[in-house]
N, C-alpha and C positions, 0 to 999 in steps of 0.2 A: 652822593654828593648834595647840591643843594636841595633837591628836591626830598632827599632822604631827611636832611636837617629840617627843614620845614614840618615834613610830614609828623616828626617827632614830637612835636608840639601839640599833638592832638592827645597825645597821654593826659595833659591835664586838664584840658577841655572835657574828654571822656570821664575823667576821674569826678570832676565838678558834677557834670551830667548826672551820672549814676549816683552820686550822695544826695543831690537834691531831688531826683524822681525818685528812685528805689528806697532811698534809707532816709528820706523827709530830714534833711538837715536844713536849718534855718538859712536862709538868702533874703538879702534885701537888694534894693536896686545899686546901692552904694558897692556892696559886694560884687554883684555882678559885673557893674562897670570896672570894678579892681580887676579883676578875673582876665575880662577882655583884654584890658591894657596890659598886663603880664604877659599874657600869650601871645599879644601882639608884638610886644618888643622881642620875645625870644624870635619868633619869627622875622622881624625885622633884623634880629643880629647875624641870623644864620642865612640871611638873603645875599648870597655872595655873586649868584647871578641869576638869569631869569630862568626858573626852573622847567626842565624839560622832561617829562618821565619817557626813558626808551620802552616803555611798556604799560601794560595795566597789573600784571603779576605783581611786580615788586613794590609799587605802592598799595597795593590790597594787601600785601604780607606784613609790609610796616603799618598799616592801620590795624590791622588783627594783632600785632605785637603790642601795639599801645591800648587798645581794647583789652588785651591779657593783663597788661600792667595796671590800669585803671579798676579792671577788677580786684587784681590783689590787693592794691591800695584800700579798696572799701571792705574788703574781708580781714586785711590787718588791724583796720579799724576795731573792728567786733571783737578782737582777741588784744587789742592794745592796752588794756587794763591789767596783763599780766606782767612777768618781769620783761623788760625790754631787751636787755642783754641775752637771754635764753631765746625769746622769740627770732632774734637777728641770727643766733648763732643755731638754731634748728632750721633757719631759711636756707641760712648760706652752707651747711652741711648737706641738705637736701637737694638745692640747685647744684651746688657744684657736683656733687655726685652723680648726678644725672648730666650734666655737661660733659665731665669726663668719661662716663659712659659712653656717649655718644660719639665724642670726639676718637677716642679707642677705636670704637665699631667701624668707623671710617677710615680708620688705618693711620690716624697720628700718634708720632712718638714723644715719649716723656721729654721735656728738656732736661740739661744738665742741672745739678742740684742749686748752683750759683743761681739759675734763673727762678728755679722754683722757690728759693728762700725770698729775692728780690719781689717774686710776685706775691708771696704769701705778707708782705709787709706794706707792699702797698694796697693790697686786698684789706688789710686789717684798718688802716686807717681811711681807705676810699670806698670801701663797700662796708666793714662790721661797725665801725665806730659810726659811720653816716648812717646806716640803717637803723641802729640803737636810736639815734637822734631822732631820726625821722619817725620811730614809733612811738616815742615820747612826744613830739610833736602832735601826730595823729589824737593821741590821748585827751591834749590838752586843747586843740585848736580845732580839730575835726578835719574829715578827709579832703573837703574842697579846699578850705583854705590852708592846710598844710600843703599840697598839691600846687597851689598858686604860688606861695612863697618859694617851693621847690625851684618852680620854673623861671627863677631869676637865677639859676647855677650859670646858665651861659654866659651873663653879663660878669660874673667874678671872673669865670674863664679868662673873657677877651681883657678885663681888665689887668689879669696878672700878666698876660701875653703883652700888653701895653707897658706895665711895669717892670717886666724881667727880660724879656726879649728884645724890648724897644721897638715894637710896633707902632706905628702912626695909627692915632684914632681917626675913623673915617666919620663923615656927617652921619651914616646910618649907626653909627655906635652911640653916637649923641640923641639920636631918636629914639634908641631901643633903651639907654638909660633913662630919658625923660618918661617914658610910657611904662616902664617897670616901677620907677620912683613914684608916679601918680598910683598906679595899681596897689603897691605897699602901703601908701599913705592912707589911701581909702579903705584898706582891712586893718590897719592898726586903729584909725581914728573909728571905725565902726561902733556904734552905740545907737540903742533904740528902746523905748519904752512901751510896756503894755501892761494894761490890767491883769491881776495875778490872783487865783482863788486858791486859798487853802481849805483842806478839809480840817474839821474840828481834832484837835491832838491833846494828848494827856501826857504832861511830863513833870519830873521833880526837878527843883532847882534850889541853892539859897537864894532866900527871901528876907530883905531886912524891913523891918517894918518904921513906917513914921507916922503923922499925923494924916497923910493922904491916902495910906494903905492898911486900915484895919480889918482884922478877920478874928473871929471867935475861935478859940484854941480849947481843946479837951485835955492839955494837959499843965494847963494854968501856965502859958508862957507870959512872963510881963514886960516882954516887948526888948530886954536889955542885950539879948543876943541873936543873931540871926541864926535859922534853921531851915530844914527842906521840909516841902510836904509835895503831895500831890498837887498839881495846878492845871485847870483845864481853860482853854482858849476855846471861845466859839469861832464859828467860821468866819474867816477875814477876808476881806477884798481889798487889795493897795495896788498902787502904779508906782512903779522902780524900775531903775537903770537896769539893762539887763547885757550881760556879756555870755554866749553860748557856750558851752563846754561838755565834758561827757556826762558830767552829774547832775546837770541841770537842764535837762531839755523840754520842749514844749513845741506843741502843735499850733502853728500859725496860719 
């Protein structure tokens, strides 16, 4: 019920905590506040009644499941540089086979062919394509930010219910919408600058000479045509806007 819905929001919080603490993903105050706002919005949206846990075992099992998903999100980020469709396919096949084996071991029966086909179509769009896009997002945004954006899914579900099923928006819906919008805005507008040190590098590139850029050339170059030659840069320190991604990571 409501307790389970609220506890499921632990996945995003645990995912971000593991990413920031264990894997040293960059985080600043704006991103942290945005994460809190998005998770809070999900909790408000799932708050149908004052949660009353019927026991300790149930909530602990849900929290353990959220921890497992959080670890999975972070480990998937480690391999997200590979083909997203292949990774999603492998995860789906392995997870599906394990779940099917567990269900059959407990005495479950296979449904009719029509039900299997319908489930396959829903799974293809709702899990397969969704997971592939999630992996691509992990690659570019990082685990914590991807998990934060993923946490706004309940808002879209509620919005579809309002538009398609004709349900009425409650005050809690608009509170959740405002919190999630704030969180996404803080993440999208994230920007910071820091001093950045590059080690000496040597490279070759096409070079055009003019009166401000003269070199001595062994091959009798007359300055009329561009040419390529090795060019060495000394140690460089500069400050620039920085957006964290998979290929450009720094320790802060």
